[in-house]
C-alpha positions, 0 to 999 in steps of 0.5 A: 433421160433418153440416153437412160431410157434406151439403155433400159429398153434396148440393152437391158431387156426393158421391152415393157418400156416400148409403150412409154411414147405408144400414145404420141407415136400412134397419134402422129403416125396414123393412117401412114405408111411405116417402114421400120428399121430392121435388126439382124437375126443375130440381134433378134436372137439375142435381144429378142425384139426389134426395138424400132418395131417395138415402138409402134402399135400394132393398129398402125400400117407397118410394112416390113419392106426392109431386111438386114443382109448380114446375120450380124453386124457391128452395133452402131452404138459401138462405132465413132462418127467416122466409122458410122459414116463409112458403113456399107449398106446393110439393107436389101428389100423384101417382097413386101416393097411392091405393096408400097411402091406408089405410097408415101413412106415413113421410115421409123427409127429409134435413135438418129445419130449420123443419119447413116442407117436412114440414108441406107434404108431410104436409098435401098427403098428408092432403088426398089421404086419408092418415090416419096420417103421421109423419116421419123426417129423417137430421139437424136 
């Protein structure tokens, strides 16, 4: 069922489906510093939205402290496990990271497969000085 959900939501333009889990996510993540995994500029242009950011209510504490270093990249869903694990660091911090250096941060992503995306994001934030980092995904 989740495979169908993400196919419709991410790849078939079903942005309206972002609200299905909104109540549960808002309750779980209220009053926490959230850093969503960013998408490339190419993905934003072609899809029109960041699927992870779309899952989060506007009333949550969202800090866009990461950005993609590349205009485009091969989607994780198009890679096999070995290729995913060999992925180079795709992220850089934004100026917003300064506001969260002393905060416990929760990285938020839509799907956890190998953990490589979250590893890279956490590594990037840690290198910038963020000390307390955990993560949450909607599906695994």
